[in-house]
CHARMM-style PDB file with segment names, atoms N, HN, CA, C and O in Angstrom:
ATOM      1  N   MET     1      24.338  -6.431  -8.078  1.00  0.00      PROA
ATOM      2  CA  MET     1      24.820  -5.404  -7.162  1.00  0.00      PROA
ATOM      3  C   MET     1      23.647  -6.141  -6.305  1.00  0.00      PROA
ATOM      4  O   MET     1      22.636  -6.615  -6.822  1.00  0.00      PROA
ATOM      5  N   VAL     2      23.986  -6.163  -4.708  1.00  0.00      PROA
ATOM      6  HN  VAL     2      24.808  -5.778  -4.288  1.00  0.00      PROA
ATOM      7  CA  VAL     2      22.836  -6.582  -4.163  1.00  0.00      PROA
ATOM      8  C   VAL     2      22.735  -4.964  -2.867  1.00  0.00      PROA
ATOM      9  O   VAL     2      23.723  -4.229  -2.873  1.00  0.00      PROA
ATOM     10  N   LEU     3      22.067  -4.757  -2.324  1.00  0.00      PROA
ATOM     11  HN  LEU     3      21.264  -5.354  -2.319  1.00  0.00      PROA
ATOM     12  CA  LEU     3      21.109  -3.565  -1.493  1.00  0.00      PROA
ATOM     13  C   LEU     3      21.764  -4.340   0.009  1.00  0.00      PROA
ATOM     14  O   LEU     3      21.966  -5.527   0.265  1.00  0.00      PROA
ATOM     15  N   THR     4      21.978  -3.077   0.828  1.00  0.00      PROA
ATOM     16  HN  THR     4      21.814  -2.113   0.620  1.00  0.00      PROA
ATOM     17  CA  THR     4      22.261  -3.069   2.030  1.00  0.00      PROA
ATOM     18  C   THR     4      20.764  -3.159   2.588  1.00  0.00      PROA
ATOM     19  O   THR     4      19.968  -2.904   1.685  1.00  0.00      PROA
ATOM     20  N   GLY     5      19.877  -3.571   4.336  1.00  0.00      PROA
ATOM     21  HN  GLY     5      20.523  -3.778   5.071  1.00  0.00      PROA
ATOM     22  CA  GLY     5      19.004  -3.330   3.988  1.00  0.00      PROA
ATOM     23  C   GLY     5      18.484  -1.407   4.190  1.00  0.00      PROA
ATOM     24  O   GLY     5      17.444  -0.890   3.781  1.00  0.00      PROA
ATOM     25  N   ARG     6      19.733  -0.683   5.008  1.00  0.00      PROA
ATOM     26  HN  ARG     6      20.578  -1.103   5.340  1.00  0.00      PROA
ATOM     27  CA  ARG     6      20.143   0.431   4.850  1.00  0.00      PROA
ATOM     28  C   ARG     6      20.253   1.266   3.582  1.00  0.00      PROA
ATOM     29  O   ARG     6      20.637   2.418   3.783  1.00  0.00      PROA
ATOM     30  N   ALA     7      20.011   0.949   2.378  1.00  0.00      PROA
ATOM     31  HN  ALA     7      19.698   0.013   2.215  1.00  0.00      PROA
ATOM     32  CA  ALA     7      20.018   1.025   1.021  1.00  0.00      PROA
ATOM     33  C   ALA     7      18.765   0.995   0.253  1.00  0.00      PROA
ATOM     34  O   ALA     7      18.412   1.673  -0.712  1.00  0.00      PROA
ATOM     35  N   LEU     8      18.235   0.153   0.830  1.00  0.00      PROA
ATOM     36  HN  LEU     8      18.522  -0.398   1.614  1.00  0.00      PROA
ATOM     37  CA  LEU     8      16.995  -0.360   0.020  1.00  0.00      PROA
ATOM     38  C   LEU     8      16.318   0.267   0.682  1.00  0.00      PROA
ATOM     39  O   LEU     8      15.324   0.498  -0.006  1.00  0.00      PROA
ATOM     40  N   GLY     9      16.167   0.876   1.965  1.00  0.00      PROA
ATOM     41  HN  GLY     9      16.974   0.688   2.524  1.00  0.00      PROA
ATOM     42  CA  GLY     9      15.190   2.129   2.704  1.00  0.00      PROA
ATOM     43  C   GLY     9      15.352   3.201   2.094  1.00  0.00      PROA
ATOM     44  O   GLY     9      14.238   3.646   1.820  1.00  0.00      PROA
ATOM     45  N   ARG    10      16.713   4.320   1.478  1.00  0.00      PROA
ATOM     46  HN  ARG    10      17.618   3.959   1.701  1.00  0.00      PROA
ATOM     47  CA  ARG    10      16.995   4.832   1.310  1.00  0.00      PROA
ATOM     48  C   ARG    10      16.679   4.979  -0.203  1.00  0.00      PROA
ATOM     49  O   ARG    10      16.315   6.117  -0.500  1.00  0.00      PROA
ATOM     50  N   ALA    11      16.728   4.179  -1.125  1.00  0.00      PROA
ATOM     51  HN  ALA    11      17.023   3.255  -0.883  1.00  0.00      PROA
ATOM     52  CA  ALA    11      15.869   4.168  -2.674  1.00  0.00      PROA
ATOM     53  C   ALA    11      14.490   4.051  -2.322  1.00  0.00      PROA
ATOM     54  O   ALA    11      13.867   4.662  -3.190  1.00  0.00      PROA
ATOM     55  N   THR    12      13.471   3.429  -1.232  1.00  0.00      PROA
ATOM     56  HN  THR    12      13.977   2.933  -0.527  1.00  0.00      PROA
ATOM     57  CA  THR    12      12.646   3.584  -1.109  1.00  0.00      PROA
ATOM     58  C   THR    12      12.031   5.324  -1.156  1.00  0.00      PROA
ATOM     59  O   THR    12      11.417   6.087  -1.902  1.00  0.00      PROA
ATOM     60  N   LEU    13      12.601   5.291   0.015  1.00  0.00      PROA
ATOM     61  HN  LEU    13      13.100   4.672   0.621  1.00  0.00      PROA
ATOM     62  CA  LEU    13      11.981   7.164   0.464  1.00  0.00      PROA
ATOM     63  C   LEU    13      12.497   8.217  -0.653  1.00  0.00      PROA
ATOM     64  O   LEU    13      12.365   9.440  -0.700  1.00  0.00      PROA
ATOM     65  N   ALA    14      13.088   7.375  -1.473  1.00  0.00      PROA
ATOM     66  HN  ALA    14      13.195   6.381  -1.435  1.00  0.00      PROA
ATOM     67  CA  ALA    14      13.503   8.952  -2.463  1.00  0.00      PROA
ATOM     68  C   ALA    14      13.045   8.168  -3.600  1.00  0.00      PROA
ATOM     69  O   ALA    14      13.804   8.628  -4.453  1.00  0.00      PROA
ATOM     70  N   ARG    15      12.495   7.499  -4.075  1.00  0.00      PROA
ATOM     71  HN  ARG    15      11.879   7.125  -3.382  1.00  0.00      PROA
ATOM     72  CA  ARG    15      11.364   6.838  -5.227  1.00  0.00      PROA
ATOM     73  C   ARG    15      10.262   7.802  -4.705  1.00  0.00      PROA
ATOM     74  O   ARG    15       9.840   8.704  -5.428  1.00  0.00      PROA
ATOM     75  N   GLN    16       9.702   7.562  -3.174  1.00  0.00      PROA
ATOM     76  HN  GLN    16      10.045   6.829  -2.586  1.00  0.00      PROA
ATOM     77  CA  GLN    16       8.730   8.487  -2.996  1.00  0.00      PROA
ATOM     78  C   GLN    16       8.661   9.356  -2.622  1.00  0.00      PROA
ATOM     79  O   GLN    16       7.647   9.649  -1.988  1.00  0.00      PROA
ATOM     80  N   HSD    17       9.573  10.165  -2.776  1.00  0.00      PROA
ATOM     81  HN  HSD    17      10.396   9.927  -3.291  1.00  0.00      PROA
ATOM     82  CA  HSD    17       9.517  11.438  -2.861  1.00  0.00      PROA
ATOM     83  C   HSD    17      10.067  11.988  -0.992  1.00  0.00      PROA
ATOM     84  O   HSD    17      10.135  13.164  -0.631  1.00  0.00      PROA
ATOM     85  N   LEU    18      10.281  11.155  -0.386  1.00  0.00      PROA
ATOM     86  HN  LEU    18      10.226  10.201  -0.678  1.00  0.00      PROA
ATOM     87  CA  LEU    18      10.312  11.806   1.147  1.00  0.00      PROA
ATOM     88  C   LEU    18      11.552  11.812   1.764  1.00  0.00      PROA
ATOM     89  O   LEU    18      11.491  11.723   2.990  1.00  0.00      PROA
ATOM     90  N   LEU    19      12.999  11.916   1.132  1.00  0.00      PROA
ATOM     91  HN  LEU    19      13.049  11.988   0.136  1.00  0.00      PROA
ATOM     92  CA  LEU    19      14.066  12.725   1.616  1.00  0.00      PROA
ATOM     93  C   LEU    19      14.123  14.302   1.517  1.00  0.00      PROA
ATOM     94  O   LEU    19      14.840  14.997   2.237  1.00  0.00      PROA
ATOM     95  N   GLN    20      13.475  14.667   0.763  1.00  0.00      PROA
ATOM     96  HN  GLN    20      12.893  14.102   0.178  1.00  0.00      PROA
ATOM     97  CA  GLN    20      13.261  16.056   0.488  1.00  0.00      PROA
ATOM     98  C   GLN    20      12.329  16.223  -0.704  1.00  0.00      PROA
ATOM     99  O   GLN    20      11.990  15.508  -1.647  1.00  0.00      PROA
ATOM    100  N   PRO    21      12.016  17.603  -0.234  1.00  0.00      PROA
ATOM    101  CA  PRO    21      10.212  18.058  -1.239  1.00  0.00      PROA
ATOM    102  C   PRO    21      10.927  17.742  -3.000  1.00  0.00      PROA
ATOM    103  O   PRO    21      12.031  17.453  -3.459  1.00  0.00      PROA
ATOM    104  N   THR    22       9.553  18.005  -3.538  1.00  0.00      PROA
ATOM    105  HN  THR    22       8.656  18.240  -3.165  1.00  0.00      PROA
ATOM    106  CA  THR    22      10.481  18.039  -4.889  1.00  0.00      PROA
ATOM    107  C   THR    22      10.048  19.711  -5.771  1.00  0.00      PROA
ATOM    108  O   THR    22       9.135  20.345  -5.241  1.00  0.00      PROA
ATOM    109  N   THR    23      10.449  20.087  -6.547  1.00  0.00      PROA
ATOM    110  HN  THR    23      11.190  19.572  -6.978  1.00  0.00      PROA
ATOM    111  CA  THR    23       9.666  20.534  -7.603  1.00  0.00      PROA
ATOM    112  C   THR    23       9.072  20.727  -8.275  1.00  0.00      PROA
ATOM    113  O   THR    23       8.839  21.792  -8.847  1.00  0.00      PROA
ATOM    114  N   MET    24       8.402  19.131  -8.468  1.00  0.00      PROA
ATOM    115  HN  MET    24       8.592  18.266  -8.003  1.00  0.00      PROA
ATOM    116  CA  MET    24       7.774  18.592  -9.688  1.00  0.00      PROA
ATOM    117  C   MET    24       6.446  18.655  -9.431  1.00  0.00      PROA
ATOM    118  O   MET    24       6.019  18.130  -8.403  1.00  0.00      PROA
ATOM    119  N   PRO    25       5.448  19.412 -10.466  1.00  0.00      PROA
ATOM    120  CA  PRO    25       4.451  20.142 -10.966  1.00  0.00      PROA
ATOM    121  C   PRO    25       3.388  18.731  -9.611  1.00  0.00      PROA
ATOM    122  O   PRO    25       3.556  17.519  -9.477  1.00  0.00      PROA
ATOM    123  N   VAL    26       2.431  19.661  -8.925  1.00  0.00      PROA
ATOM    124  HN  VAL    26       2.294  20.645  -9.034  1.00  0.00      PROA
ATOM    125  CA  VAL    26       1.793  19.033  -8.376  1.00  0.00      PROA
ATOM    126  C   VAL    26       1.051  18.182  -9.247  1.00  0.00      PROA
ATOM    127  O   VAL    26       1.057  17.335  -8.354  1.00  0.00      PROA
ATOM    128  N   ALA    27       0.542  17.732  -9.981  1.00  0.00      PROA
ATOM    129  HN  ALA    27       0.537  18.421 -10.706  1.00  0.00      PROA
ATOM    130  CA  ALA    27       0.017  16.978 -10.949  1.00  0.00      PROA
ATOM    131  C   ALA    27       0.349  16.010 -11.404  1.00  0.00      PROA
ATOM    132  O   ALA    27      -0.239  14.935 -11.519  1.00  0.00      PROA
ATOM    133  N   ALA    28       1.949  16.533 -11.883  1.00  0.00      PROA
ATOM    134  HN  ALA    28       2.426  17.407 -11.790  1.00  0.00      PROA
ATOM    135  CA  ALA    28       2.704  15.106 -11.944  1.00  0.00      PROA
ATOM    136  C   ALA    28       3.083  14.556 -10.651  1.00  0.00      PROA
ATOM    137  O   ALA    28       3.490  13.399 -10.752  1.00  0.00      PROA
ATOM    138  N   LEU    29       3.078  14.974  -9.593  1.00  0.00      PROA
ATOM    139  HN  LEU    29       2.747  15.914  -9.511  1.00  0.00      PROA
ATOM    140  CA  LEU    29       3.598  14.209  -8.379  1.00  0.00      PROA
ATOM    141  C   LEU    29       2.336  13.335  -8.214  1.00  0.00      PROA
ATOM    142  O   LEU    29       2.638  12.143  -8.157  1.00  0.00      PROA
ATOM    143  N   VAL    30       0.833  13.605  -8.109  1.00  0.00      PROA
ATOM    144  HN  VAL    30       0.587  14.573  -8.155  1.00  0.00      PROA
ATOM    145  CA  VAL    30      -0.219  12.703  -7.717  1.00  0.00      PROA
ATOM    146  C   VAL    30      -0.244  11.613  -8.340  1.00  0.00      PROA
ATOM    147  O   VAL    30      -0.433  10.502  -7.844  1.00  0.00      PROA
ATOM    148  N   GLU    31       0.074  12.052 -10.221  1.00  0.00      PROA
ATOM    149  HN  GLU    31       0.228  12.954 -10.624  1.00  0.00      PROA
ATOM    150  CA  GLU    31       0.125  11.030 -10.662  1.00  0.00      PROA
ATOM    151  C   GLU    31       1.321  10.193 -10.317  1.00  0.00      PROA
ATOM    152  O   GLU    31       1.114   9.010 -10.051  1.00  0.00      PROA
ATOM    153  N   HSD    32       2.381  10.596 -10.292  1.00  0.00      PROA
ATOM    154  HN  HSD    32       2.549  11.557 -10.509  1.00  0.00      PROA
ATOM    155  CA  HSD    32       3.757   9.572  -9.840  1.00  0.00      PROA
ATOM    156  C   HSD    32       2.893   8.918  -8.402  1.00  0.00      PROA
ATOM    157  O   HSD    32       2.635   7.740  -8.651  1.00  0.00      PROA
ATOM    158  N   LEU    33       2.582   9.155  -7.559  1.00  0.00      PROA
ATOM    159  HN  LEU    33       2.791  10.112  -7.357  1.00  0.00      PROA
ATOM    160  CA  LEU    33       2.411   8.070  -6.274  1.00  0.00      PROA
ATOM    161  C   LEU    33       1.358   8.428  -6.165  1.00  0.00      PROA
ATOM    162  O   LEU    33       0.865   8.940  -5.160  1.00  0.00      PROA
ATOM    163  N   TYR    34       0.590   8.110  -7.696  1.00  0.00      PROA
ATOM    164  HN  TYR    34       0.990   7.695  -8.513  1.00  0.00      PROA
ATOM    165  CA  TYR    34      -1.632   7.336  -7.529  1.00  0.00      PROA
ATOM    166  C   TYR    34      -1.422   6.171  -6.426  1.00  0.00      PROA
ATOM    167  O   TYR    34      -0.341   5.584  -6.383  1.00  0.00      PROA
ATOM    168  N   GLY    35      -2.204   5.926  -5.761  1.00  0.00      PROA
ATOM    169  HN  GLY    35      -3.082   6.402  -5.795  1.00  0.00      PROA
ATOM    170  CA  GLY    35      -2.678   4.859  -5.043  1.00  0.00      PROA
ATOM    171  C   GLY    35      -1.374   4.301  -3.888  1.00  0.00      PROA
ATOM    172  O   GLY    35      -1.388   3.245  -3.255  1.00  0.00      PROA
ATOM    173  N   LEU    36      -0.355   5.314  -3.867  1.00  0.00      PROA
ATOM    174  HN  LEU    36      -0.343   6.171  -4.381  1.00  0.00      PROA
ATOM    175  CA  LEU    36       0.881   4.700  -2.556  1.00  0.00      PROA
ATOM    176  C   LEU    36       0.164   5.029  -1.108  1.00  0.00      PROA
ATOM    177  O   LEU    36       0.644   4.469  -0.123  1.00  0.00      PROA
ATOM    178  N   GLN    37      -0.934   5.887  -0.936  1.00  0.00      PROA
ATOM    179  HN  GLN    37      -1.324   6.341  -1.737  1.00  0.00      PROA
ATOM    180  CA  GLN    37      -1.542   5.604   0.212  1.00  0.00      PROA
ATOM    181  C   GLN    37      -2.744   5.782   0.356  1.00  0.00      PROA
ATOM    182  O   GLN    37      -3.306   6.182   1.375  1.00  0.00      PROA
ATOM    183  N   ALA    38      -3.458   5.351  -1.172  1.00  0.00      PROA
ATOM    184  HN  ALA    38      -3.001   5.026  -2.000  1.00  0.00      PROA
ATOM    185  CA  ALA    38      -4.853   5.420  -0.848  1.00  0.00      PROA
ATOM    186  C   ALA    38      -5.818   4.591  -0.179  1.00  0.00      PROA
ATOM    187  O   ALA    38      -6.975   4.615  -0.598  1.00  0.00      PROA
ATOM    188  N   GLN    39      -5.504   3.835   0.832  1.00  0.00      PROA
ATOM    189  HN  GLN    39      -4.564   3.816   1.172  1.00  0.00      PROA
ATOM    190  CA  GLN    39      -5.997   2.956   2.189  1.00  0.00      PROA
ATOM    191  C   GLN    39      -6.890   4.116   2.918  1.00  0.00      PROA
ATOM    192  O   GLN    39      -8.048   3.872   3.259  1.00  0.00      PROA
ATOM    193  N   SER    40      -6.486   4.967   3.064  1.00  0.00      PROA
ATOM    194  HN  SER    40      -5.546   5.165   2.787  1.00  0.00      PROA
ATOM    195  CA  SER    40      -7.066   6.082   4.255  1.00  0.00      PROA
ATOM    196  C   SER    40      -7.155   7.313   2.963  1.00  0.00      PROA
ATOM    197  O   SER    40      -6.457   7.673   2.015  1.00  0.00      PROA
ATOM    198  N   PRO    41      -8.284   7.630   3.501  1.00  0.00      PROA
ATOM    199  CA  PRO    41      -9.043   8.562   2.871  1.00  0.00      PROA
ATOM    200  C   PRO    41      -8.155  10.416   2.869  1.00  0.00      PROA
ATOM    201  O   PRO    41      -7.857  11.231   1.996  1.00  0.00      PROA
ATOM    202  N   MET    42      -8.050  10.349   4.161  1.00  0.00      PROA
ATOM    203  HN  MET    42      -8.293   9.687   4.870  1.00  0.00      PROA
ATOM    204  CA  MET    42      -6.936  11.263   4.218  1.00  0.00      PROA
ATOM    205  C   MET    42      -5.284  11.404   3.817  1.00  0.00      PROA
ATOM    206  O   MET    42      -4.630  12.382   3.455  1.00  0.00      PROA
ATOM    207  N   ALA    43      -4.976  10.239   4.007  1.00  0.00      PROA
ATOM    208  HN  ALA    43      -5.508   9.444   4.301  1.00  0.00      PROA
ATOM    209  CA  ALA    43      -3.439  10.013   3.505  1.00  0.00      PROA
ATOM    210  C   ALA    43      -2.715  10.381   2.390  1.00  0.00      PROA
ATOM    211  O   ALA    43      -1.506  10.592   2.295  1.00  0.00      PROA
ATOM    212  N   PRO    44      -3.832  10.453   1.321  1.00  0.00      PROA
ATOM    213  CA  PRO    44      -2.746  11.248   0.105  1.00  0.00      PROA
ATOM    214  C   PRO    44      -2.895  12.489   0.479  1.00  0.00      PROA
ATOM    215  O   PRO    44      -1.758  12.934   0.631  1.00  0.00      PROA
ATOM    216  N   TYR    45      -3.698  13.322   0.719  1.00  0.00      PROA
ATOM    217  HN  TYR    45      -4.622  12.961   0.595  1.00  0.00      PROA
ATOM    218  CA  TYR    45      -3.123  14.836   1.034  1.00  0.00      PROA
ATOM    219  C   TYR    45      -1.974  15.266   2.140  1.00  0.00      PROA
ATOM    220  O   TYR    45      -1.259  16.257   2.287  1.00  0.00      PROA
ATOM    221  N   PHE    46      -2.156  14.040   2.830  1.00  0.00      PROA
ATOM    222  HN  PHE    46      -2.737  13.235   2.711  1.00  0.00      PROA
ATOM    223  CA  PHE    46      -0.973  14.617   3.770  1.00  0.00      PROA
ATOM    224  C   PHE    46       0.203  14.177   3.260  1.00  0.00      PROA
ATOM    225  O   PHE    46       1.128  14.980   3.138  1.00  0.00      PROA
ATOM    226  N   ALA    47       0.361  12.774   2.866  1.00  0.00      PROA
ATOM    227  HN  ALA    47      -0.391  12.122   2.966  1.00  0.00      PROA
ATOM    228  CA  ALA    47       0.846  12.118   1.697  1.00  0.00      PROA
ATOM    229  C   ALA    47       1.719  13.455   0.777  1.00  0.00      PROA
ATOM    230  O   ALA    47       2.949  13.484   0.723  1.00  0.00      PROA
ATOM    231  N   LEU    48       0.658  14.696  -0.023  1.00  0.00      PROA
ATOM    232  HN  LEU    48      -0.341  14.672   0.022  1.00  0.00      PROA
ATOM    233  CA  LEU    48       1.231  15.180  -1.055  1.00  0.00      PROA
ATOM    234  C   LEU    48       1.761  16.416  -0.736  1.00  0.00      PROA
ATOM    235  O   LEU    48       2.501  17.048  -1.489  1.00  0.00      PROA
ATOM    236  N   ARG    49       1.380  16.800   0.431  1.00  0.00      PROA
ATOM    237  HN  ARG    49       0.779  16.286   1.043  1.00  0.00      PROA
ATOM    238  CA  ARG    49       1.694  18.103   2.200  1.00  0.00      PROA
ATOM    239  C   ARG    49       3.120  18.038   2.115  1.00  0.00      PROA
ATOM    240  O   ARG    49       3.815  18.963   1.693  1.00  0.00      PROA
ATOM    241  N   ALA    50       3.704  16.540   2.664  1.00  0.00      PROA
ATOM    242  HN  ALA    50       3.140  15.788   3.006  1.00  0.00      PROA
ATOM    243  CA  ALA    50       5.112  16.159   2.593  1.00  0.00      PROA
ATOM    244  C   ALA    50       6.289  15.972   1.592  1.00  0.00      PROA
ATOM    245  O   ALA    50       7.513  16.067   1.494  1.00  0.00      PROA
ATOM    246  N   ARG    51       5.038  15.612   0.838  1.00  0.00      PROA
ATOM    247  HN  ARG    51       4.044  15.535   0.918  1.00  0.00      PROA
ATOM    248  CA  ARG    51       6.631  15.922  -0.899  1.00  0.00      PROA
ATOM    249  C   ARG    51       6.480  17.398  -1.595  1.00  0.00      PROA
ATOM    250  O   ARG    51       7.427  17.718  -2.314  1.00  0.00      PROA
ATOM    251  N   ALA    52       5.572  18.190  -1.490  1.00  0.00      PROA
ATOM    252  HN  ALA    52       4.803  17.930  -0.906  1.00  0.00      PROA
ATOM    253  CA  ALA    52       5.463  19.019  -2.815  1.00  0.00      PROA
ATOM    254  C   ALA    52       6.400  20.198  -2.047  1.00  0.00      PROA
ATOM    255  O   ALA    52       6.256  20.277  -0.827  1.00  0.00      PROA
ATOM    256  N   ALA    53       7.402  21.167  -2.735  1.00  0.00      PROA
ATOM    257  HN  ALA    53       7.519  21.103  -3.726  1.00  0.00      PROA
ATOM    258  CA  ALA    53       8.205  21.982  -1.824  1.00  0.00      PROA
ATOM    259  C   ALA    53       7.014  23.265  -2.047  1.00  0.00      PROA
ATOM    260  O   ALA    53       6.840  23.795  -3.145  1.00  0.00      PROA
ATOM    261  N   GLY    54       6.392  23.574  -1.039  1.00  0.00      PROA
ATOM    262  HN  GLY    54       6.533  23.144  -0.147  1.00  0.00      PROA
ATOM    263  CA  GLY    54       5.503  25.474  -1.672  1.00  0.00      PROA
ATOM    264  C   GLY    54       4.170  24.996  -1.646  1.00  0.00      PROA
ATOM    265  O   GLY    54       3.311  25.557  -2.327  1.00  0.00      PROA
ATOM    266  N   LEU    55       3.844  23.787  -0.765  1.00  0.00      PROA
ATOM    267  HN  LEU    55       4.541  23.331  -0.212  1.00  0.00      PROA
ATOM    268  CA  LEU    55       2.315  23.399  -1.153  1.00  0.00      PROA
ATOM    269  C   LEU    55       1.670  23.798   0.383  1.00  0.00      PROA
ATOM    270  OT1 LEU    55       0.465  23.664   0.600  1.00  0.00      PROA
TER     271      LEU     55
END
């Protein structure tokens, strides 16, 4: 199966939990996303806030 650019982008957003807040426990979410945005010191905190429901 070949994905369109839009489908690939949506799949990437879904894998990164950016389409909707997740109910995954924070510790599991951090483990899942480890290193995703670690290039900037504050980015992981903002990234976690954008993804975790109720944080």
